[in-house]
C-alpha positions in Angstrom: 11.2 -23.9 -9.7 14.2 -26.2 -10.2 16.5 -23.3 -9.2 14.8 -22.2 -6.0 17.3 -23.7 -3.6 20.4 -22.7 -5.4 18.9 -19.2 -6.1 18.2 -18.6 -2.5 21.7 -19.6 -1.4 23.2 -17.3 -4.0 21.0 -14.5 -2.8 22.0 -15.0 0.9 25.7 -15.5 0.2 26.0 -12.5 -2.1 26.6 -12.2 -5.7 30.1 -12.1 -7.3 28.6 -10.7 -10.4 25.2 -10.2 -12.2 24.5 -12.1 -15.4 21.6 -12.2 -17.7 20.5 -15.8 -18.4 19.5 -16.1 -22.1 16.0 -17.5 -22.2 14.2 -16.5 -25.4 10.9 -18.1 -24.3 10.4 -15.6 -21.5 13.0 -12.8 -21.8 13.3 -12.2 -25.5 13.0 -8.5 -24.8 16.0 -8.4 -22.5 19.4 -7.5 -24.0 22.3 -10.0 -23.5 24.7 -7.5 -21.8 25.6 -9.3 -18.5 28.9 -10.8 -17.6 29.3 -14.6 -18.1 29.6 -15.7 -14.5 27.4 -18.8 -14.6 24.8 -17.2 -12.3 21.2 -17.8 -13.2 18.2 -15.4 -13.2 16.7 -17.3 -10.2 18.1 -14.4 -8.0 15.5 -12.1 -9.6 11.9 -13.1 -8.8 9.7 -10.1 -9.5 5.9 -10.2 -9.5 4.4 -8.8 -11.6 7.1 -9.2 -14.2 8.5 -5.8 -15.3 8.6 -4.6 -18.9 12.4 -5.0 -19.1 15.1 -6.1 -16.6 18.8 -5.9 -17.5 21.3 -7.7 -15.3 24.5 -5.7 -14.8 27.9 -6.5 -13.3 28.3 -6.2 -9.5 26.2 -6.2 -6.5 24.8 -3.6 -4.1 25.4 -4.0 -0.4 23.3 -2.2 2.1 25.6 0.1 4.2 25.3 0.5 8.0 24.2 4.1 7.6 21.6 4.7 4.9 20.5 8.0 3.4 17.4 8.4 1.2 17.3 11.4 -1.1 13.6 12.2 -1.4 13.2 14.9 -4.1 10.2 17.2 -3.8 6.8 16.4 -2.5 6.5 13.1 -4.4 9.8 11.8 -3.0 8.8 12.9 0.5 5.5 11.0 0.2 7.2 7.7 -0.8 10.4 7.8 1.2 8.7 6.9 4.6 7.6 3.5 3.2 11.1 2.6 2.1 12.5 4.0 5.4 10.0 2.0 7.4 10.6 -1.4 5.7 14.4 -1.0 5.7 14.7 0.1 9.3 12.3 -2.6 10.7 14.1 -5.5 8.9 17.7 -4.4 9.0 17.8 -2.4 12.2 20.1 0.2 10.5 20.1 3.9 10.8 18.2 5.6 8.0 17.7 9.2 7.3 15.7 10.9 4.5 16.1 14.4 3.2 15.9 16.5 0.0 19.7 16.9 -0.1 21.4 14.8 -2.7 24.8 14.4 -0.9 26.0 10.8 -1.0 22.5 9.2 -0.8 22.2 5.4 -0.7 18.7 5.5 -2.3 17.5 8.3 -4.6 13.8 8.9 -5.3 13.7 11.3 -8.2 11.0 12.8 -10.4 11.8 13.2 -14.1 12.5 16.8 -15.0 11.0 16.1 -18.4 8.2 13.5 -18.2 8.9 10.2 -19.9 5.8 9.5 -22.0 6.5 5.8 -22.0 6.3 5.5 -18.2 3.0 7.4 -17.8 1.7 8.1 -14.4 2.6 4.8 -12.7 5.8 3.7 -14.5 9.3 4.0 -13.2 12.9 3.2 -13.9 15.1 1.5 -11.3 18.9 1.5 -11.5 20.9 -0.6 -9.0 24.7 0.0 -9.1 27.3 -1.3 -6.6 27.1 2.0 -4.7 23.6 3.4 -5.2 20.0 2.7 -6.0 18.0 5.3 -8.1 14.3 5.2 -8.8 12.9 7.8 -11.3 9.4 8.4 -12.3 7.0 11.0 -13.7 4.8 11.0 -10.6 4.8 9.8 -7.0 2.9 6.6 -7.8 5.7 5.5 -10.1 8.2 6.0 -7.3 6.1 3.9 -5.0 5.9 1.0 -7.5 9.6 1.3 -8.0 10.1 0.9 -4.3 7.9 -2.3 -4.4 10.2 -3.7 -7.0 13.3 -2.7 -5.1 11.9 -4.5 -2.0 11.4 -7.7 -4.0 15.0 -7.5 -5.1 16.0 -7.5 -1.4 16.6 -10.8 0.4 13.4 -12.4 1.9 14.5 -11.1 5.3 13.2 -7.7 4.2 9.7 -9.0 5.0 10.5 -9.4 8.7 9.1 -7.0 11.2 12.1 -7.7 13.5 15.6 -6.4 12.9 17.8 -9.0 11.4 21.3 -7.6 11.7 23.1 -10.7 10.4 21.1 -11.0 7.2 23.2 -10.6 4.0 21.7 -7.4 2.7 22.9 -7.7 -0.9 21.0 -7.3 -4.2 21.9 -7.8 -7.8 22.7 -4.9 -10.0 19.9 -4.3 -12.5 18.4 -1.7 -14.8 14.6 -1.9 -14.8 12.1 -0.1 -17.0 8.5 -0.8 -16.0 5.0 0.5 -16.4 1.5 -1.1 -16.2 -0.5 -2.5 -19.0 -3.8 -1.3 -17.4 -4.8 1.5 -15.2 -7.5 -0.5 -13.3 -5.8 -3.2 -11.3 -8.3 -4.2 -8.6 -9.1 -6.6 -5.8 -12.6 -6.8 -4.4 -13.1 -7.5 -0.7 -16.6 -8.4 0.5 -17.1 -7.2 4.0 -20.8 -7.8 4.1 -21.0 -11.6 4.3 -18.5 -11.5 7.1 -17.3 -8.2 8.6 -13.7 -7.3 8.6 -12.4 -4.5 10.8 -10.8 -1.3 9.5 -7.4 -2.8 10.6 -8.1 -5.9 8.6 -8.9 -3.7 5.5 -5.7 -1.8 6.0 -3.7 -5.0 6.2 -5.3 -6.2 3.0 -4.3 -2.9 1.3 -0.7 -3.4 2.5 -0.7 -6.8 0.9 -2.2 -5.7 -2.4 0.3 -3.0 -3.0 3.2 -5.5 -2.8 1.9 -6.6 -6.2 1.1 -3.2 -7.6 -2.7 -3.4 -7.3 -4.1 0.2 -7.3 -7.8 -0.3 -6.5 -9.8 -1.9 -3.7 -13.3 -2.6 -4.6 -15.1 -2.5 -1.2 -18.4 -4.5 -1.2 -20.1 -2.7 1.6 -23.7 -3.9 1.5 -25.6 -7.1 0.9 -28.2 -9.4 2.4 -26.0 -10.3 5.3 -25.0 -6.8 6.4 -25.0 -3.0 5.8 -21.5 -1.8 6.7 -21.4 2.0 6.2 -22.9 4.6 8.5 -25.3 6.9 6.7 -26.3 10.0 8.6 -30.1 10.3 8.9 -30.7 6.6 8.3 -29.6 5.1 11.7 -31.4 1.7 11.3 -29.0 0.7 8.5 -26.4 0.2 11.1 -28.5 -0.4 14.2 -30.4 -3.2 12.5 -28.8 -3.9 9.1 -25.3 -4.4 10.4 -26.0 -7.4 12.7 -27.1 -11.0 12.3 -26.8 -14.3 14.2 -23.4 -15.8 14.4 -23.2 -19.2 12.6 -20.4 -21.6 11.9 -20.3 -24.2 9.2 -21.1 -24.0 5.5 -22.7 -20.7 4.7 -25.9 -21.1 2.7 -26.9 -24.3 4.6 -27.3 -22.8 8.1 -30.5 -23.5 10.0 -32.7 -20.4 10.3 -32.1 -18.4 13.4 -34.5 -19.2 16.2 -36.6 -16.5 17.7 -34.6 -14.7 20.4 -31.1 -15.7 19.2 -28.8 -12.7 19.8 -28.2 -10.6 16.7 -24.8 -9.3 17.7 -22.6 -10.6 15.0 -21.3 -8.1 12.5 -20.3 -4.5 12.6 -20.0 -1.4 10.5 -17.7 1.5 9.7 -18.4 5.0 10.9 -17.9 7.8 8.5 -14.7 8.6 10.3 -13.5 5.0 9.8 -14.2 5.4 6.1 -12.2 8.6 5.9 -9.4 6.9 7.8 -9.2 3.9 5.5 -9.6 6.1 2.3 -6.6 8.2 3.5 -4.6 5.1 4.3 -5.3 3.7 0.8 -4.5 7.1 -0.9 -1.2 7.2 0.9 -0.4 3.9 -0.8 -1.7 5.0 -4.2 -4.8 2.9 -4.0 -8.3 4.1 -4.9 -11.3 2.7 -3.2 -14.4 1.8 -5.2 -17.4 1.6 -2.9 -20.3 -0.8 -3.7 -23.9 -0.3 -2.7 -25.5 -3.4 -4.1 -29.1 -2.8 -5.4 -31.8 -3.6 -6.3 -31.2 -7.2 -5.3 -28.9 -8.3 -2.4 -30.8 -5.8 -0.3 -32.2 -7.8 2.6 -30.2 -5.9 5.2 -31.7 -2.7 3.8 -35.2 -4.1 3.8 -34.9 -5.4 7.4 -33.9 -1.9 8.4 -36.5 0.0 6.3 -39.3 -2.5 5.3 -41.2 0.3 3.5 -38.6 0.1 0.7 -39.9 -3.3 -0.3 -42.8 -4.1 -2.8 -43.9 -7.0 -0.7 -46.4 -6.9 2.2 -45.0 -8.4 5.4 -41.5 -7.2 4.8 -41.5 -5.8 8.3 -40.9 -9.4 9.5 -37.7 -9.8 7.5 -34.4 -10.0 9.2 -30.8 -9.7 8.1 -29.7 -13.0 6.7 -27.3 -15.2 8.7 -26.5 -17.7 6.0 -29.7 -19.8 5.9 -31.1 -20.9 2.5 -33.2 -18.2 0.9 -32.9 -18.6 -2.9 -33.8 -21.4 -5.3 -31.1 -21.6 -8.0 -32.4 -24.7 -9.7 -34.2 -22.7 -12.4 -31.1 -20.9 -13.5 -30.3 -17.2 -13.5 -31.9 -15.1 -11.9 -32.8 -17.1 -8.9 -36.3 -17.5 -7.3 -36.3 -15.8 -3.9 -38.0 -17.3 -0.9 -38.1 -13.8 0.7 -38.1 -10.5 -1.2 -34.5 -9.1 -1.0 -35.1 -6.4 -3.6 -35.8 -2.7 -3.4 -39.1 -1.8 -5.0 -38.5 -0.1 -8.4 -42.0 1.4 -8.3 -41.6 3.1 -4.9 -40.4 6.8 -5.1 -39.2 6.4 -1.5 -36.5 4.0 -2.8 -35.0 6.7 -5.0 -35.1 9.3 -2.2 -33.3 6.7 0.0 -30.7 6.1 -2.7 -30.2 9.8 -3.2 -29.5 10.2 0.5 -27.1 7.2 0.5 -25.3 8.1 -2.7 -24.8 11.7 -1.7 -22.9 10.7 1.4 -21.0 7.9 -0.4 -19.9 10.3 -3.1 -18.6 12.7 -0.4 -16.7 10.0 1.5 -14.9 8.4 -1.5 -12.9 10.6 -3.8 -12.7 7.9 -6.6 -14.6 8.8 -9.7 -16.8 5.7 -9.8 -19.5 4.2 -7.5 -20.5 0.6 -7.9 -24.2 0.1 -7.7 -24.4 -3.7 -8.0 -27.3 -4.8 -10.2 -26.5 -8.6 -10.0 -28.6 -11.6 -9.3 -31.8 -9.7 -8.8 -34.7 -12.1 -8.3 -37.9 -10.8 -9.9 -40.6 -13.3 -8.7 -41.9 -10.9 -6.1 -41.9 -8.0 -8.6 -44.1 -10.2 -10.9 -46.7 -10.4 -8.2 -46.6 -6.7 -7.2 -49.5 -4.4 -8.2 -47.2 -1.4 -7.9 -44.7 -2.9 -10.4 -47.5 -3.8 -12.8 -48.7 -0.2 -12.6 -45.2 1.0 -13.2 -44.9 -1.2 -16.3 -48.1 0.1 -17.7 -47.2 3.7 -17.0 -43.7 3.5 -18.5 -44.4 1.0 -21.3 -42.2 -1.7 -19.9 -42.8 -5.1 -21.3 -40.4 -7.4 -19.3 -38.9 -7.7 -15.8 -35.5 -7.0 -17.4 -36.9 -3.7 -18.6 -38.2 -3.0 -15.1 -34.7 -3.4 -13.7 -33.3 -1.3 -16.6 -35.8 1.5 -15.6 -34.4 1.2 -12.0 -30.8 1.2 -13.1 -31.2 4.2 -15.4 -32.8 6.2 -12.5 -29.9 5.2 -10.2 -27.4 6.2 -12.8 -28.9 9.7 -13.0 -28.5 10.0 -9.2 -24.9 8.9 -9.3 -24.1 11.2 -12.2 -25.7 14.1 -10.4 -23.2 13.6 -7.6 -20.3 14.0 -10.0 -19.5 10.3 -10.2 -19.8 7.5 -12.8 -21.9 4.5 -12.2 -20.4 1.0 -12.7 -22.4 -2.2 -12.2 -22.3 -5.9 -12.7 -23.1 -7.1 -16.2 -26.8 -7.7 -15.5 -27.3 -4.0 -15.9 -27.0 -4.6 -19.6 -30.3 -6.5 -19.6 -33.3 -4.4 -20.8 -31.0 -1.6 -21.9 -28.0 0.0 -20.4 -27.9 3.5 -19.0 -25.9 5.8 -21.4 -23.2 6.8 -18.9 -22.8 3.5 -17.0 -19.7 1.3 -17.1 -19.9 -2.5 -16.8 -18.0 -5.0 -14.6 -18.2 -8.3 -16.4 -18.4 -11.2 -14.0 -20.4 -14.0 -15.8 -17.5 -14.7 -18.1 -16.3 -12.2 -20.7 -19.5 -12.0 -22.7 -21.1 -9.1 -20.8 -17.9 -7.1 -21.2 -17.7 -7.8 -24.9 -21.3 -6.7 -25.4 -20.8 -3.5 -23.3 -17.7 -2.6 -25.2 -19.5 -3.2 -28.5 -22.0 -0.6 -27.3 -19.2 1.8 -26.5 -19.2 1.5 -22.7 -16.2 1.3 -20.4 -15.5 -2.3 -19.1 -13.7 -3.8 -16.3 -13.1 -7.6 -16.7 -13.7 -9.7 -13.6 -14.9 -13.1 -14.9 -15.7 -16.0 -12.6 -13.7 -18.3 -14.9 -10.4 -16.6 -14.0 -10.8 -14.1 -11.2 -13.1 -15.4 -8.5 -10.8 -15.9 -5.4 -13.6 -17.4 -3.3 -13.5 -20.5 -5.5 -11.8 -23.7 -4.3 -8.1 -23.8 -5.2 -7.7 -27.6 -5.1 -9.7 -30.7 -4.9 -13.1 -30.4 -3.1 -12.2 -33.3 -0.9 -9.6 -31.1 0.9 -10.7 -27.5 0.2 -13.6 -25.8 2.0 -16.5 -26.6 -0.2 -17.7 -23.9 -2.6 -19.7 -24.4 -5.8 -16.7 -24.1 -8.2 -12.9 -24.3 -8.5 -10.2 -22.0 -9.8 -6.7 -23.3 -9.8 -3.7 -21.1 -9.9 -2.7 -22.0 -13.5 -6.2 -21.1 -14.7 -6.1 -17.8 -12.9 -2.8 -17.0 -14.7 -4.5 -17.4 -18.0 -6.6 -14.3 -17.4 -6.6 -12.0 -20.4 -8.7 -8.9 -19.9 -8.9 -7.9 -23.6 -10.9 -10.5 -25.7 -10.2 -10.8 -29.4 -12.1 -8.3 -31.5 -12.8 -5.9 -28.6 -11.6 -2.2 -28.8 -8.8 -2.3 -26.3 -9.2 1.3 -25.2 -12.6 0.5 -23.7 -11.2 -2.2 -21.4 -10.1 -0.2 -18.4 -8.5 -3.3 -16.8 -9.4 -6.2 -14.6 -9.7 -7.3 -11.0 -10.1 -10.4 -8.8 -13.0 -10.8 -6.4 -13.0 -12.2 -2.9 -16.5 -13.0 -1.8 -16.5 -14.0 1.8 -19.5 -16.3 2.4 -17.1 -19.1 3.5 -14.3 -16.7 4.7 -14.6 -16.0 8.4 -11.3 -14.3 9.2 -8.3 -12.5 7.6 -6.1 -15.5 7.7 -8.5 -17.3 5.4 -8.8 -14.2 3.3 -5.0 -14.3 2.8 -5.1 -18.0 2.0 -7.7 -17.5 -0.7 -6.0 -14.5 -2.2 -2.4 -15.6 -2.5 -0.9 -16.8 -4.8 -3.9 -16.4 -7.2 -3.8 -12.7 -6.6 -0.2 -12.7 -7.9 -1.5 -14.4 -11.1 -4.1 -11.7 -11.6 -1.6 -8.9 -10.7 0.7 -10.1 -13.5 -2.2 -10.3 -16.0 -3.1 -6.7 -15.5 0.4 -5.2 -15.1 2.9 -7.1 -17.2 3.1 -7.2 -21.0 0.9 -9.9 -22.4 3.8 -11.4 -24.4 6.0 -11.9 -21.3 3.6 -14.2 -19.5 5.0 -17.7 -19.1 3.5 -20.2 -16.6 6.7 -22.1 -15.7 8.6 -18.9 -15.2 5.8 -17.4 -13.2 5.6 -20.4 -10.8 9.3 -20.3 -10.3 8.9 -16.8 -9.1 5.8 -17.7 -7.0 7.9 -20.2 -5.1 10.4 -17.4 -4.1 7.4 -15.4 -2.9 6.2 -18.2 -0.8 9.4 -17.9 1.1 8.9 -14.1 1.5 5.3 -14.6 2.7 6.6 -17.1 5.2 8.9 -14.4 6.7 6.0 -11.9 6.6 3.7 -14.4 8.3 1.1 -14.0 5.5 -0.9 -17.1 4.9 -1.1 -18.5 1.4 -2.2 -21.6 -0.4 0.1 -24.4 -1.6 -2.8 -26.1 -3.6 -0.9 -25.7 -6.8 1.3 -28.6 -5.7 -1.6 -30.9 -5.1 -2.5 -33.8 -7.5 -5.5 -33.3 -9.8 -7.9 -36.3 -10.0 -9.6 -37.2 -13.3 -12.0 -40.2 -12.8 -13.8 -42.2 -15.4 -14.6 -45.9 -16.1 -12.9 -48.5 -18.4 -15.0 -50.4 -20.9 -15.4 -53.1 -18.3 -16.9 -50.5 -15.8 -13.9 -50.6 -13.5 -12.7 -47.2 -12.2 -10.0 -45.4 -14.1 -8.1 -42.8 -11.9 -5.8 -40.4 -13.7 -3.5 -38.1 -11.7 -1.7 -35.0 -12.8 -0.3 -31.8 -11.4 -0.4 -28.2 -12.6 3.2 -27.7 -11.6 5.8 -29.6 -13.7 8.5 -31.8 -12.3 6.6 -33.4 -9.4 6.3 -37.0 -8.5 3.0 -38.4 -7.2 3.2 -41.2 -4.7 0.1 -43.2 -3.6 -1.3 -45.9 -1.4 -4.5 -48.0 -1.3 -3.7 -49.8 1.9 -4.9 -47.0 4.3 -1.3 -46.0 5.2 0.3 -42.7 4.5 2.5 -42.7 1.4 5.9 -41.0 1.2 8.5 -41.1 -1.6 9.3 -44.8 -1.0 5.7 -45.7 -2.0 4.7 -46.5 -5.6 5.1 -43.5 -8.0 2.2 -42.7 -10.2 3.1 -43.5 -13.8 -0.2 -44.7 -15.4 -3.9 -44.6 -14.7 -4.9 -46.5 -11.5 -7.7 -49.0 -10.8 -8.4 -49.4 -7.1 -8.1 -53.0 -5.8 -11.4 -54.8 -5.4 -11.9 -54.1 -1.6 -9.9 -50.9 -1.3 -11.7 -48.1 0.5 -9.1 -45.3 0.4 -6.6 -43.7 -2.1 -4.0 -41.5 -0.5 -1.7 -39.3 -2.6 1.1 -36.8 -2.0 3.5 -35.0 -4.3 7.2 -34.8 -4.0 10.0 -32.8 -5.7 12.9 -35.1 -5.3 13.2 -36.1 -1.7 11.0 -33.2 -0.4 7.2 -33.4 0.0 5.6 -30.3 -1.5 1.9 -31.1 -1.7 -0.6 -31.9 0.9 -1.5 -35.5 1.8 -4.9 -36.0 0.2 -7.2 -38.8 1.3 -9.7 -39.8 -1.3 -12.4 -42.4 -0.5 -13.0 -44.9 -3.3 -16.7 -44.3 -2.9 -16.1 -40.6 -3.8 -14.2 -41.7 -6.9 -17.1 -43.9 -7.9 -19.5 -41.0 -7.4 -17.4 -38.7 -9.6 -17.1 -41.4 -12.3 -20.8 -42.0 -12.4 -21.7 -38.3 -12.3 -19.4 -37.9 -15.4 -21.4 -40.5 -17.2 -24.7 -38.8 -16.6 -26.2 -36.9 -19.5 -25.8 -33.1 -19.1 
């Protein structure tokens, strides 16, 4: 963080030598072999942090004419990505061939597989004259290329040729491989539809940070997004709702006759195109068909799949209130958004859907949801009561378990493995199912205890739809997740058999996300924190070092014109009351080394205003507290305007019994 300016200047001016900076707190694994030149490690800002990085003497300069040696089929698959990025940004002539010759970049497969590297690991060697990436498989070469691109100056992110950029990188020796094989991001395209071009763009951004799985949430109450042959109403009816703007979940119910033309879906050809695009970038796609709850778009299309009379009047949700969460989990539904577990037509429907989904997606898993299933309509259903008597089911959780076990058999019959949210544990888990733990880590711990595969995706660390800063400035959602908290994500809880934890992922639900720019803002930089948690060695994680590197990546994202959040710089408010009932306002930051300046006089503070040094008490008649963070003379955080009335509400709410 403190070295960002000097590191950037060194990178652009070129390096006279490469030196390892001794820092036992974060690089104890790195040997001290670099020349003593006084240069710091700020020139290397890799995310996720590799297993080992050794600084070497010298620097590599990009020549005017560039040759890429792409050995075999694996090299030929990866070389175009490197060729494309280099040519767009540098404008230089680049050729790729299988001939070694005097290649500038060499993409080589190990003749004898290196067991340490596995399928996705690689070694990267940068000398003054050549760059060599070696791996056991093509995926490793691809991730080696991502690391190489991060070593390049930030101008590599440009889509326009920058001939005058100083194309020099430090000489290094990198050995790297992932901690987990499942490194995922979930994109919800049901709450708000994103085009196939949007999805491709999201894939391109994920692979920068070595994610290898896109969890594609394709169905929900607000839209069914995948074409299923033989079930045309799913996309004729289920893919469309009434366009609303504001806070999702509080919208007024659509009036009769309002046009239902907002939404969209992917044809099967679209799906194949996106799957191929992802495969070319070594990304698997996990499709999700969310059942038995979250199925209002399905019920609106085919009302006969509901247990509830009158379902033919249901319509795809546009964001109006339709659940009562005041009684806890699961919610009480105002309309029945569940498939009927007692209706054989439901299982025939799911067999038809799953058959086609299994054919479209090569990945070995299908996500079948299972979360937040309201059961109040099941409790009133004669058909469900008859099913319970027939099958000896005593609780509604057992009814859902009956449903999940039948669905798991359908998925298994298609040659796939079922994974679901942790609610599928309730009432008994299907023998072959895997669990994605979202309500904290507990569901994953229990599933692993039972011997099931687990993917950790807890709200507490990995929900990217949560607010990143104070609610007074962020789009309002029901919870917050700051960058520093996301960086604390640890997929393997104490006492759990590590081999059952396949990995982890971050989830981007899109109720409040209307476009790809906002999706970017919500994903980065928290997506970088999760990426490091699932790729890098646990012992190498260090918050201050990580944020130093994040700041370098902010510059790269600026060049790439990818939106991101700077909320990590914002002040954090902690409000309480003194013994005399006066307000006590404490301010802090998650990033070290920042000054907070403030005002109570309705003006806009800068660095000449008072600096926060102790808890504040607003003057008697003050109505507004404004704060902003600085690093030295530069403002880094956003100007936050906090009404004193809001501070009072927070202090009083804190005093209320829980």
